[in-house]
N, C-alpha and C positions, 0 to 999 in steps of 0.2 A: 504494500500500500504506500502510495506517495503521500506523506504526511509531514507536518511540521513547517517551521518558518523557512528553513533552507530549501526544502523541496518546493514550497509555493512561491518563493522568490524566483525560482527558475520556471515554474509552470504558469504562474499568473502574476508577473512582476508589477503590472499596473493596477491590479486589484487593490482597493482600499482595505488595509488590514485594521487600522485603528482610526477612530475619530474622537476628538474631544473639543467641544466648542468649534472654533473656526480652524483648528489645527488637525492635521491628518498625516498618516504615513501609509504609503503603498507597501506591499510586501517587499519590493526591491529596496525601498528606503529603510524599512524597519530592519531588514537583513543586514544592510550596509552599516547602519548605526549600531546594531548589536555586535557586529564584527569589530567595529571601532572601540566599543566599550570593552570587548574582550582584550584588545591590545592594551588599553589603559589599565585594566586589572592585572594583566600579565606583567606589565612593567613594574607594578608594585609588589610582585611576588606571588600572585594568586596562581595556584596550580590545581591539578586534579584532586578532588576530595576536600579541598579547602572550603571554608564557608565565607560567604559574602553577605553581610547584613544590608538590607535595603529599607531605608526609613524615608519615604517620600509620600506626599499625598497621592490620591488617585490621579494618575498622569500617564502620558505616553512613556515617560522616562522609566516608570516602574517596569514596563515590559522590556525596554531596551536593556536595563540592568539585569533583569532575570535571564534574558536570552544571551546576554554577553557572558554571564557567569556560566550558563549552560554549555556554551561552546568550549569552555576550558574544562568541563567536567566538574566544575565547582558547584557547591550547594547554596542556593539562595535562602536567606533567613529573613523573611519579612518581619518588620518591627512596627508595632502600632504607632502611628504618627502622633497620637495623643499622649503617649507615655512621657513621664517626666524623667529627670536624670537617673534617679534610683532604679526605675523600672527598665528604661531603655539600656542603661549601663549594665544591668544584670544580664540581659539577653545577649548583648554583644560580647560580654566577658565569658558567660557560660558557654556560648556557642563556639568560642575560640575563633571568632571571625578574623580573617586575615585582612579584610578591607571592608569599608562601609561606603555605600552610596547613599548620600543624605541630601535632603533639600536644605538650602542655605538657612531659611528661617528656623529649621529644626535642630541646627547644630548645638545650641545650648544643652539639649538633652544628652549630648555625648561628651560634655565637658569633663566628666570624671573617668572617661575611657582613654587610657594612655596607649601609645604605641600601636595604633591601628591606622593604616593608610585610609585617606578619605578621598572620594570622588564627589565633589559638591555640586549638585544641580543648582544652577543659578550663580555660581561663582567658580568659573574656570572649567565647567563641564563641557561647554561647546568648544572651547579652545583645546581641551584634551582630545575630544573626538576629531576635531579638524586636523590635529597633528598626527593622528594615527593612520596607518596605511589603510586604504579602502580597497575597492575592487575585489579581486579574488584572493587577496593576501590574507592568510591566517597566521596568528602568532605562533601556533603550533598546529599539529594535526587536530582537526575538530574531533572531540571525544564523542563516539557514537554518532547519533544524528543531531547532536548539539542541543537536544531538548533540555530545558531547565528542570532541575530537581529542587524541591523546597523542603526545608525543615521548619514546620510550623510549631510555634510555641503555644501550648494549651493555655487557655485562660485560667484554668485552675479554680477550684472552690476553696482550697486551703493552701497556704504556703506559696512558694515561688512557682511561676509557670515553668513547664518542662518542654524541651524540644522533642518532637516526635520524629525520630529517624527511621525512615522506611527502608525496607530490604533492597538489596541490589537487583532482585528479579521482579520488583513491584512494577506493574504496568505503567504507573505514573512516571516512571523514569524514561519512558519511550514515547516518541511522538505518535507512532502507529497505535500504541496501546491506548493513549488518550483519545485519538481520533476514532478508534473502534467504539469507544464508549459513546461518542457523539452519534455515530451511525446507528447505534441501537435505539437512539431517540428519534431517528429519522432526520438528523441534521446533516447539512452538507455545505459546499462552498457558496451556495446562493443565499444562505441565511444571514440575517443581521441580528446580532445579539446586543441587548442593552445591559451594561454592567452598572448596577445601581448601588451595590454595597462596597465596603472598604476592601481594597485589593490586598491589604495586609492580612485579611481573613481568608482562610483556605477555601471556603465555599465559593464566594464571588470570583476569586482568582482562578480557581480550577475551571469553572464554567466559561470564563472568558478565554482561558488558554485552550480549552477544548475546541472552541470555535476557531482559534488561530491554527490549531493542529489540522483542522479541516479545510482551511483556506477561506473561511467566511470573514465577515466584517464585524468588528466589535466597536460599539459606541459606548464611550466611558463617561459617566457622570462624575464631575469633580467633587460634588457633594450632593446628598440626597435632597430632593425637593419634589413633593408629590405631583404638583401640576406640571413642573418641568419634565418629569418622567413621562407623563401622558403626551406632552408636546413633542418630545423626542421620538416616541413610538410612532406618532403620526408623520413627523417630518422625514424620518429615515426608513419608514415602512419596516419597523422592527418586527421580527418573527419570533424571537424568544427572549426571555429574561429570567433572572434568578432573584427571588425576593425572600424576605422573612415576614412573619406575621405583622410586625410593626409597620412595614411598608403598606400592607393591605389596609391596616387601620388608618394610616395617614391619607391614603387615597379616598377611602370611604368617608373620611371626615370632611372632604371638600364639598362645597355646595353642589347639589345635583346638577345645576345649570353649568357649573364649571366642568364637572366630569363628563357631561354629555356633549361638551363642545368639541371633543377630540375624537378622531376616527381611529379606532383600535382594531380595525378589521384585519390588519396584516398579522396580528399576533396569532400564533398557532400553539405555543407552548409557554406556560408560566410554571416554573418549578419553584417550590418553596421548601425550606428546611431551617435548621439552626436553632429554632426555638419552638416550643409547643404552640400549636395554632388552635385557639378555642373554636369549638364547633360552630357557634353562632356567627363568629367573624368569618370563618371560611365559607359558610353558606352564603353570607351576604356578598362576599367578594366573587364567588362563583356566579351568583345572580347578575353581578355587574358586568363581568368580562365574558361570561359564557362558561357554563360548567365543564364543557369538554376540554377546556384549555388548561385547567389547573391540576397539576400533578404534584404529589408530595413524596419526599424521600427522607430517610433517616440514616445518618452515618456520622462518622467522626474522622478527624485527621488521622487517627490510628488505623482506619480501614473498616471494611465491612459495610453493610447497608441493606435497607429495605426500600421498597417502592410501592406506591399505590396509585392506581389510575383514578380519574374522576368518577367513573361508574362504580368501581369497587368502593371508593370512599363513601359515596351516597348510600351504598348498601351496608357499609361498616363505618359509620361516622365516628370520627375520633381516632381511628386506627392510622398507623404510619405504614401499614402494608405488610407484605411478605418479603422474604429475603431475595436480594438480587441473585441471579443464577450463580451457583458455586459457593454461596454463603450459607451458613447454618446458624440458627439462633436457639438458645436454651434459656429457660428461666430457672434459676437455682436459689435455694434458701441459703442461709449463712453457713450451713454445714456442707454445702455442695450437692445437696439432693435435688433432683429434677422435680419441679412442681407441676401439678396437673393444670389443665386449661382453666383459666379464670382466677388462679391464685397469683398474687403479686409477689415478686421476688426480684433479684438482681438479674439484669439482662446481660447474657454472655454471648459472644460472637466468635464463630470459627470462620475466618475470612477466606475468600477465594484467592486474594492476592497474598503476597508474603506478609509475615507478621512484622512487628516493629519493635523498637526499644526506645525508652526514654533516655535522652542524651545525658550522660554523666549521672545516671541514677539507676543503678542495678537493682536496688531494693524496691523502688516503685515499679520497675519493669516486672520483677518477679511477683509482686503483690497483685498486679493487674492481669496475670496470666494463670490459667489452669489448664495444663496440657496444651491442646490445640486451640483453646478458647481464650479470649481476653474480655475485659469489661472496662468501661469508663465510668462506672458507678451509677448508671441509670437504673431506675426501678420500673417494672412494668409487668405485663402478663400477655399470654397468648390465648386467643379464644379457641373455640372448638374447631374453627376452620383454619387455624394457623396464622391468623392476622395478629400483628403485634400492636399493643397499646402501651403507651408510656404513661406512668402515673406521676413520676417526678425524678429528680436526681435523688439518689439514696441519701446524700448529704443534706437535702432540703426537707426530708421527712421530719415532722414535728411529733414529739411524744408528750402528750398533755394528759395528766392524770393517769399515766400508764397506758394510754391508748395511742396507737399509731394513726397519724392523720397526714394525708398527702395534700399539700397546699394547692396543687394544680386542680384537684377536684373542687375546691372551694372557689378558685379563680374561674373555673368553667361556670359554676353556679352564678357568681356575681356578674359575669359578662352576659348573662341572660336577662339582666335588668335593663329596661329601656333607657335609663338615665345614667348608665355606667359605660364609659368609653374604654377604660383600661384599668388594670388593677394588678397588684402583687400581694401575695400572702406568704408569710413566713413565721417562724417561731421565735419568741422572745423569752429568755430565762425568767422563771418565776419561782419564788420560794415555796409557794403552796402547791402549784400544779406541775412543777418541773419546767414546763414551757407553757406559754399561752399563745394564742393565735393573734397575729397582728396583721391588719389589712391596710394597705395604701390604696386609695380609690380615687380615680379621676372621673368626676361626673361630667355629663354633657354640658355644653354652654347653656346658661340660664336655668339649670336644674335647681330644684329646691331640696334635693336629697340631703339628709344630714346623717350623722354617725348612727343615731338610733335607727334610722330607716334602713341603713345597710345591715345592721345586726338583725333587725326584724326580718328582712328579706331572706337572709341565710337560714334563720330559724324556721321560716315557713317552708323551706325547700330541702333542708338537710337535718340530720340528727343534731340535737342540741349541742353535743360536745364539739361539733365542728364550727360553731359560730365564733366569729372574731370577738375577742374581749377588748381589743384595742383597735380603733379605726381612725385613720387619718385621711382627710380629704385633701387632695393636691391638685394644683392647676395642670400639671403634666407629670407623668411617671418618668423617672430618670432611667432611660435605656441607653446602652452604649451603641456605637455605630453598627454593631452586629445585630441590633434589635433585642439584645438580651438584657435582663435585669440582673444586676450583680447583688444577690440577696445578702451575702455576707457584709457588703459595704452598707446596705440599707440597715441591717441589724446593728452594725457598729455605730452608724449615725444616730439611730434611735437611742441606743444605750448611752451615747455621749450626751445627748440632750437630756435624758432622764437623770443622768448623774449630776 
């Protein structure tokens, strides 16, 4: 199969590979600039197997840096552009990065990182590329097909994030392997993909790279804006996009007249993952865009995954589907026993691709594996038909009065209220109950809903022990750019205020 940047630069040199605003790169231009980046990285000592940290906003330069590293057989390490010095410095140091590609305004986040070569976008970057050989000159023989490999750092619910190092035979290391994944979705060189999420996150980056492996066009949003996303879909006749539930919520929050202004008929595939999607929210979004377009999958940077079609989801609402071909899922209790259908336990995955290890953490790697299976700590169950349902992160489970409560169940209930836009439920330490349930709730504009009304609604729909004992109404729920709520940080903030 002809796949990847180098192949498509030869096959379709004038095809637009990337668009961002008024800027664009053809496949020939992107290939040439990636080649020049590889020269610049090679000049500062980057070699096969080395790691190159990339800390830039959503940009064309992100892809140039990743593919430049890939030509050398180096591993790209995306770094969250919002990280401060302690956070970014940890990842650069822990990864052992030989070089960093960083946007000029983000350099202060690397002030505590010594002895790492920098290629600074916005300060000498263009000059470095201009001085590098172009054309067919490579600094060394291109490693394999030049496809970039990434080591994503997990967000982590406790402790420092850890790098997920994938195996040498993982299909994500090959352009044809990534392209084959796109072909299974019916994607090809005529598609146009809208990248709405942060490229430092493995989900949005993977789907964008999949389209480049196929020779398609990727339209990149510099930052998320709901109406702008609809406008870009219409303007560029976008055929696919990858979102998270928070994107759905923001689009549906637009006035109906605004949403209906845009022609979305070119869309044929909307994929979503990364965070649990409440059933009412997904139903509403499917009604807006057309139910046949919305597919869901579940996976992790570590590997494995499930998928569910729109029709299957309508028959099994709330499920994240059945395993991708070659993957196997099992639900185990804390002693490692297989649980029957309908019983909640820890979700374990036997992946089709090679397994992984956590960089510099053999203990965490061992703890997450059980023979051929691994877990990232999600809790869930399989139904009688083999469909997987996630109940929560195991670490998010609340034990109140000795009873296990899964916050996601309460969140699903709250989002059934006509005057609730968004919510997050978590446990707060309590001397009497061990933990009590704390709910942050974002009401609709103009709502008269109060804290007592929230509690009463849950009591009307769920067992009394699941009702929140603490409710806080907020103007907007704090989600990170991945669409996730970091519950440990919300818990810390609440406890700091209480103290």
